[in-house]
N, C-alpha and C positions, 0 to 999 in steps of 0.2 A: 054485582057484575064484575067488579075489578078482579076479584079472586079467580074467577074463571079465565079472564083474559091473561092474568099473571101466570097461571098454571099452563095455559096454552102456549104462551111465549116460552116458558121454561122447558116445556116438552119439545118445542121446536128446536131450541138450542141443544137439548140433550140428543135429539136425533141427529143434528149436524155433527156433534162430537162423536157419536157412535159411528157415523158415516166416515169421519176423519180417521178413526181408529181402524176401521175395516180397510181403508185406503192405504194403511200402512204409515200414516203420519206419526210423528213422535210427540204430538201435542197432548199434554196431559191436562186434566181438569184444572189442576192448580195453575198451570201456565196460562190457560185460557182466561182465568179470572184475574190474572195480573192486570192492574189498571192500565199499564202502558200497552199490553196486547190488546185488551178489549177496546180501549179508545182508539186503536189504529184500525179497527174494522170499518167497513164501508158505512159512512153515515147515511147514505141514501136508503139503506134498509132500516125500516123503523124498529126492527128487532134489536139492533144494536145501538139505538139512540140512548138508551139508559142501561146502566150495568144492573144485573140481577141483584136483588136485595138478599139478605141472609137466608130467608125461607126459600127463595127461589134456588140459590146456590146449593143449599142442603138437598133439595129435591133433584136437581140436575146432577149433583155428584152421586147421590144414591142410585139414580137411574143409570148413569153411564158406567159407574163402577160395578153396579149389579149386573148389567148386560155383559160387561167384560168377564166377570167371574162365572157366568152361566151361559156363555155363548154356545158351547157345544150342546148343552141341553136344549136351549132355545132353537138352534139350527135343526136339531133332531125333530122338534115339533114342526117346524116350517116344512121340512122335507116330507114328514108323514102326512100333513094336511094339504100339501101342494099337489098331491096325487100324481106322482111320476115326474115331477120337475126336480131337477138337480139344483143345488144352490147356485152353481155357476151360471144358470140360465136366468136367475132372478136378478133384477137390477140391484146395485148396491144400495140405492135409495130405498127400494121396497124392502130389502132386507133389514136395513136400519130401523124403518118404521115398524116392521113386524117384530124385531127383536125387543124394541122398546115396549110395545104394546103387550107382548107376551109376558115380558118381565113384570110389568105393572099388574097384569092379571094374576100371575103366579106368586109374586113375592111382596107386593105393596098391600098395605092395609086396605081392605074392601071399603071401609068407611071413608078413607082419604081419597082413594081412586076406585070407584065402583067399576066393575067389569064393563058395563055398557058405556061408561065414559071413556075408558081405554080404547074400546073398539071405535066408538064415534070419533074420538080425537085422532086416532090413527087414519081413519078414512079421510077426515078433513085435511090432515097433513099431507097425505098422499095426493089429494087433489091439487095441492100447490106444487107438487114435484113431478108428477107422473101422468101418464095417459089414463083415460077412463077404464080401459081394460085392466090396467094395473091396479087401479083403485078397487075395482070389483074383485080382482084376484086377492088382494089383502083382505077385504071384507069377507070373502069366502073362507079363507084360511082361518081367520079369527072366529067366524061364526061356527065353523065345523069344530074347531077346538072347544069352544064353549058348550056347544050341544053335546059333545061326546063327554066332556067332563061333568056336565050336569047329569047325564044318564048314568055315569059311573058312581055318583055320589048317593 
């Protein structure tokens, strides 16, 4: 059970860093993991109670840097499957969740992050940040992407 919780927390941190990058902050993953920066984060959020271990850091770094390196491709999929919505109409939080989930589906090892886990985790993350309609929107985009990819294979 600990591994799932660890990955969930790491994914949540990654989404927050992807959000920060989309918002134009100059915080790098390396800056984020500096002990003085991390220890200065709000202690009331259990996510920041303990710094990520090396495995979590590697996963977060791979996800955040992967999203940054493929953002145009990921955004193309989001626009395609959002059926008529432009990216500027989608909340930054939803975009961050979608970008991370799509990157996991497309580029992370299926044995490490199964597609169904990437979708379920994205939906659960969105529930903590957005309205139910946005959660359904995220689920719909990811579901449509997976269905079309499955039929293409």
